[in-house]
C-alpha positions in Angstrom: 85.8 17.2 52.7 86.3 17.9 49.1 89.9 17.1 48.0 90.9 19.2 45.1 93.4 17.0 43.4 90.8 14.0 43.8 88.3 15.9 41.9 90.8 17.2 39.3 91.7 14.1 39.0 88.2 13.0 38.2 87.3 15.6 35.7 90.4 14.7 33.7 88.6 11.3 33.4 85.0 11.6 32.1 84.8 11.7 28.2 82.3 11.7 26.0 81.4 9.1 24.1 78.4 8.1 21.6 77.2 11.3 22.8 77.3 10.7 26.8 79.5 11.8 29.3 81.1 8.4 30.6 84.0 7.2 33.5 86.1 4.2 32.1 86.3 1.1 34.2 89.7 1.0 34.6 89.6 4.3 35.9 87.1 4.0 38.1 88.9 1.0 39.5 92.1 3.4 40.2 89.8 5.9 41.4 88.3 3.0 44.0 91.5 1.4 44.8 90.2 -1.8 43.7 91.3 -4.0 40.4 89.6 -3.6 37.5 89.4 -7.6 37.4 87.3 -6.8 40.8 85.0 -4.2 39.5 84.4 -5.9 36.6 82.9 -9.1 38.6 81.1 -6.9 40.9 79.2 -5.1 37.7 78.6 -8.6 36.4 77.3 -10.4 39.9 74.6 -7.5 39.3 74.6 -7.0 35.5 70.4 -6.4 36.3 71.1 -2.9 37.6 73.4 -1.9 34.7 70.9 -1.6 32.0 72.4 0.2 28.5 71.8 3.2 29.2 74.2 3.1 32.9 76.6 0.8 31.3 78.3 0.1 27.8 80.8 -2.1 26.4 83.1 0.0 24.0 84.6 -1.6 20.7 87.8 -1.4 19.4 87.6 1.8 17.2 86.4 3.8 20.2 89.4 2.3 22.3 91.9 3.2 19.5 90.3 6.7 19.1 90.8 7.2 22.9 94.2 5.6 23.5 95.7 8.9 22.5 93.8 10.9 25.8 94.8 8.1 28.3 98.5 7.6 29.3 97.4 4.7 31.4 97.7 1.7 28.6 101.2 3.8 27.4 103.4 2.6 30.3 104.1 -0.8 32.5 102.4 -0.4 35.2 102.6 -3.8 38.0 103.1 -6.1 35.1 100.0 -5.3 32.9 101.1 -5.3 29.4 101.1 -1.8 27.0 97.8 -3.0 25.6 94.1 -3.7 26.5 93.2 -7.3 26.3 89.4 -6.7 26.8 87.3 -4.3 25.7 86.6 -1.5 28.5 83.2 -0.8 29.9 81.8 2.7 30.1 80.0 4.0 33.0 77.7 7.0 32.7 76.6 9.4 35.8 73.9 6.9 36.7 76.3 3.5 36.0 78.7 5.4 38.3 76.4 6.1 40.9 74.7 2.5 40.5 78.6 1.2 41.5 78.1 2.6 44.8 75.2 0.0 45.5 77.5 -3.0 44.4 80.9 -1.9 45.8 80.3 -1.2 49.2 83.5 0.5 50.7 84.3 3.5 52.6 86.4 4.6 49.9 83.9 3.8 47.3 81.1 5.9 49.4 83.4 9.1 49.4 85.0 8.3 45.5 81.4 8.3 44.4 80.5 11.4 46.3 83.6 13.0 44.2 82.7 12.0 41.1 78.6 12.9 41.1 80.5 16.3 42.3 82.9 16.0 39.4 79.7 15.3 37.2 77.5 18.3 38.3 80.0 20.5 38.0 80.6 19.4 34.2 76.9 20.2 33.7 77.2 23.8 34.9 80.2 24.4 32.9 78.1 23.1 29.9 75.2 25.3 30.5 77.2 27.9 30.9 79.2 27.4 27.7 75.9 26.9 25.5 74.6 30.3 27.2 77.7 31.7 26.1 77.7 30.5 22.4 73.4 31.6 22.4 74.8 35.4 23.2 77.4 35.2 21.0 75.2 34.0 18.0 73.1 37.0 19.0 75.7 39.1 19.0 77.2 37.9 15.6 73.7 38.6 14.0 73.6 42.2 15.5 77.1 42.5 14.0 76.2 41.3 11.0 73.1 43.9 10.2 75.3 46.8 11.5 77.6 45.9 9.4 75.3 46.2 6.3 73.9 49.0 7.6 77.3 51.0 8.3 78.1 50.0 4.5 75.0 51.7 3.1 75.4 54.6 5.1 79.1 55.0 4.1 77.9 54.4 -0.2 75.5 57.3 0.3 78.1 59.3 2.0 80.6 58.7 -0.9 77.8 59.4 -3.4 77.2 62.9 -1.6 81.0 63.4 -1.7 81.3 62.9 -5.6 81.6 66.3 -7.5 78.6 67.1 -9.1 78.6 66.3 -12.9 78.7 68.9 -15.2 76.5 69.1 -18.3 78.0 68.0 -21.3 78.7 70.8 -24.2 77.3 70.3 -27.3 79.3 70.1 -29.9 78.1 71.9 -33.4 76.0 74.6 -33.8 73.4 76.0 -31.9 70.2 76.4 -33.4 67.3 78.4 -31.7 63.9 77.5 -32.5 61.6 79.8 -31.6 
């Protein structure tokens, strides 16, 4: 059964970092109703299942740029401080899928299914946007071409609307040379 609130919550927590769509470890831990520390421990115990294209650790610069996007760090919750002590891990779609084999609770399985659906929906939306962007580019090209042709037509009409030039009268005596 789909939970629309959960799906929306997941969609809002998918970020684009280093050109990849990812979810952060503390967001995943919250969704799985687990502690971030426990999630990281489970990952470390099975680190061979998480190559770099499944999971990577953010640097402080990336964390700072994301800080404005999520509220988790801005409020004190359950005795946690306002700032991160450790750099978070970012999990790609494949990494999130691999988490289901590491975290074996029923909730983890249900959450993973919802996350996979969210990633698929995001991919569909991006594909639609690419299609729309392509069509918009093509339309712009046609409009530019039509604009140039229209301008040429108006210039030609203006030329036709100008009164014909009268021949200039010569000043002085006219001599017939016959």
